[in-house]
C-alpha positions in Angstrom: -67.9 13.2 -16.4 -67.3 15.6 -13.5 -67.6 12.3 -11.2 -64.3 11.0 -13.4 -62.0 13.9 -13.0 -62.8 14.1 -9.2 -62.1 10.6 -9.1 -58.7 11.0 -11.4 -58.1 13.6 -9.0 -58.3 11.4 -6.1 -56.1 9.1 -7.3 -53.4 11.5 -8.1 -53.3 12.5 -5.0 -52.9 9.6 -3.3 -50.6 8.5 -5.2 -48.2 12.0 -5.1 -46.9 11.3 -1.7 -46.0 7.6 -2.8 -44.1 9.1 -5.8 -42.6 11.6 -3.7 -41.1 9.5 -1.3 -39.4 6.8 -3.9 -38.0 10.2 -5.9 -36.7 11.7 -2.9 -35.2 7.9 -1.0 -31.6 7.8 -1.7 -30.9 5.0 -4.7 -30.2 1.8 -3.0 -26.8 -0.4 -3.8 -26.7 -4.1 -4.8 -23.5 -5.7 -3.5 -20.4 -4.5 -4.8 -19.8 -6.9 -7.8 -16.2 -5.6 -7.5 -13.7 -8.1 -5.8 -10.3 -6.9 -4.5 -7.5 -9.2 -3.2 -3.8 -9.5 -2.8 -1.3 -12.2 -3.4 0.0 -12.3 0.4 -1.5 -12.4 3.8 1.5 -11.7 5.7 5.0 -9.7 5.5 7.4 -9.3 7.9 10.5 -7.1 6.8 13.0 -4.2 8.2 13.2 -0.4 8.3 14.6 0.3 4.7 13.2 -3.0 3.1 11.4 -2.6 0.0 8.4 -4.7 -0.4 6.3 -5.6 -3.4 2.3 -6.7 -3.2 -0.3 -7.7 -6.2 -3.6 -6.9 -6.1 -6.5 -8.4 -8.5 -9.5 -6.7 -9.2 -12.0 -8.6 -10.6 -15.2 -7.5 -11.9 -18.5 -10.6 -10.9 -21.1 -8.3 -12.3 -23.1 -8.8 -15.3 -22.2 -5.6 -16.7 -18.9 -3.6 -17.4 -17.6 -1.6 -14.7 -17.0 2.1 -14.8 -13.2 3.2 -14.5 -12.2 3.0 -11.8 -9.3 3.7 -9.5 -7.4 1.9 -7.0 -5.9 3.0 -4.0 -2.9 1.7 -1.6 -3.5 2.3 2.1 -1.1 1.9 5.6 -2.7 1.4 8.7 -0.9 1.5 11.9 -2.0 -0.6 14.4 0.3 0.8 16.8 0.1 4.2 17.2 2.8 4.8 14.9 2.2 7.4 12.6 2.4 6.7 9.0 3.0 9.0 6.6 2.0 7.3 3.4 4.2 9.0 0.8 7.1 8.3 3.0 6.0 4.5 2.2 5.1 5.1 -1.3 5.7 7.6 -4.6 3.0 5.9 -6.3 -0.6 5.4 -3.9 -3.1 5.7 -6.1 -3.5 4.3 -9.7 -6.0 4.6 -12.8 -8.0 1.0 -13.8 -9.9 1.0 -17.0 -13.6 0.0 -17.5 -13.5 -4.1 -16.7 -16.0 -6.1 -19.1 -18.0 -8.9 -16.7 -15.6 -11.7 -16.0 -12.8 -10.1 -16.3 -9.7 -8.8 -13.5 -6.9 -6.6 -13.8 -3.6 -7.1 -11.6 -1.1 -4.2 -10.4 1.6 -3.9 -8.6 2.1 -2.1 -5.5 6.1 -1.1 -4.4 6.4 0.1 -1.0 9.1 0.8 1.9 9.0 -0.1 5.2 9.6 3.4 7.1 8.5 2.8 10.1 8.9 -0.1 12.9 5.9 -2.0 14.4 3.0 -3.4 13.2 0.6 -1.9 10.0 -1.5 -3.7 7.5 -1.4 -2.9 4.0 -4.9 -3.4 2.0 -6.4 -1.8 -1.2 -9.2 0.2 -2.1 -11.1 0.4 -5.4 -13.9 2.9 -6.0 -15.8 4.5 -9.3 -14.2 7.2 -11.1 -16.5 7.3 -13.7 -20.0 9.3 -15.2 -21.9 7.7 -12.5 -19.2 8.3 -9.7 -21.3 6.5 -7.0 -21.2 3.3 -5.9 -19.5 1.6 -3.0 -16.2 1.5 -2.3 -14.2 -2.2 -1.7 -12.0 -2.9 0.2 -9.0 -5.7 -0.3 -8.5 -8.0 3.2 -5.9 -6.1 4.7 -2.1 -7.8 4.6 -0.2 -7.5 8.1 3.0 -6.1 8.0 5.5 -6.0 11.3 8.2 -3.6 10.9 11.1 -4.3 12.7 14.4 -2.0 13.3 18.0 -2.6 11.6 20.6 -3.0 14.2 23.2 -0.2 13.3 26.8 0.1 14.1 28.3 1.1 17.4 31.6 2.8 19.0 31.3 -0.2 20.9 34.2 -2.6 20.5 36.0 0.3 18.0 38.5 1.0 20.3 40.8 -2.6 20.1 40.3 -1.6 16.9 41.3 1.6 16.5 44.4 0.3 18.3 45.5 -2.5 17.2 44.8 -1.9 13.8 47.8 1.2 13.2 50.1 -1.2 15.4 50.2 -3.7 13.4 50.8 -1.7 10.5 53.5 0.4 12.6 55.3 -3.3 13.4 55.1 -4.5 9.7 56.7 -1.0 8.4 59.3 -1.1 10.6 60.1 -4.8 10.1 60.6 -3.8 6.0 62.6 -1.1 6.9 64.7 -3.4 9.3 65.5 -5.9 6.4 66.0 -3.0 3.4 68.1 -1.7 6.3 70.1 -5.3 6.5 70.3 -6.5 3.5 71.9 -2.7 2.1 74.2 -3.4 4.9 75.2 -7.0 3.9 76.1 -6.0 0.4 78.2 -3.0 1.7 
């Protein structure tokens, strides 16, 4: 019996480091089964324009997803400052669990605030009891925002002088006609 206990002890001693290594190893995730796509690849706009983007979130996996969170992001490609809250008041959305093969669409409305070149994309990440798992980003939509022409004072001086002169001449002509008609009647 003693040799059996010794053999079992040796077997446990040999297997213990392997079991500890497996337990200590970080969880490995299969490639994400969530796919995020956007309905456009490029947008041209002017400062102040309101833009709309549709995202589609698809579960390609064999089982349902956890509840998800979708987040709209704007990244400057030319160093312009981006304050996301200026671009959109609604940048984070909850998405219910998706059954295998099912999808959901989200509409994102945002306003072009700065001039420049930007990438807009949607990131989806788990928001459930098992908050582990990879986040998934959509391909970016390239947004080019041009400045808006504003009115300037250039060329205003002729208008400022001519319009009152024309109004004065019209008033003088009306007054002259009225007096001429009164003089004829008397």
